[in-house]
N, C-alpha and C positions, 0 to 999 in steps of 0.2 A: 504494500500500500504506500502510495506517495504522500508526502506531507501536504497539508492544506495550502492552498495558494493565497495566503494572506501576508500582509506586510508585518515586519517585526513590531512596528508600533501598534498595530491592531492586535497582535498576539499578546503584547504586554497589557493592553487594556482589558482583553478578555481574561487574561490570567489574574489580574487584580479583581475583576468582577466576580469570577467563579472561584477564586481562592485556590487555584491549581497552578502547578509549575508550567512555565512556558513550553517546555519540551513536551509535556503531556498534551497541551493545547494543540501544538503543531502536528502531532501524530494521532490526534483523535479523529475518528471517522466523522464526516460532516453531519450525518443525521443525529449522532449522539451529541455533538456540540450544539446543534440547534435545539435539541430537547433540553439540555442543561441550561441554555440561555432562556428558554421559555419558562422553565421552572424558577430560575432566579428572578425573572421579571414578575412572575406571579407572586413570589414571596415578597418582593419589594412593594408591589401594589397592595398586598394584604397588610403589610406593616404601615403603609401610608394611611390606609383606611382605618386602621386601629388607632392611629394618632388623633384622628378628628373627633 
């Protein structure tokens, strides 16, 4: 499997958001990365709604 075709800057931002190492982000299958991003967004939205 080849690494994701994303820039180093994007990989760093994703790494910070998902709290995963950059190397893991770069070698993660695209469908899993999208799933983890949607889960992180859902958790963020839930946290915001609980603050109100």
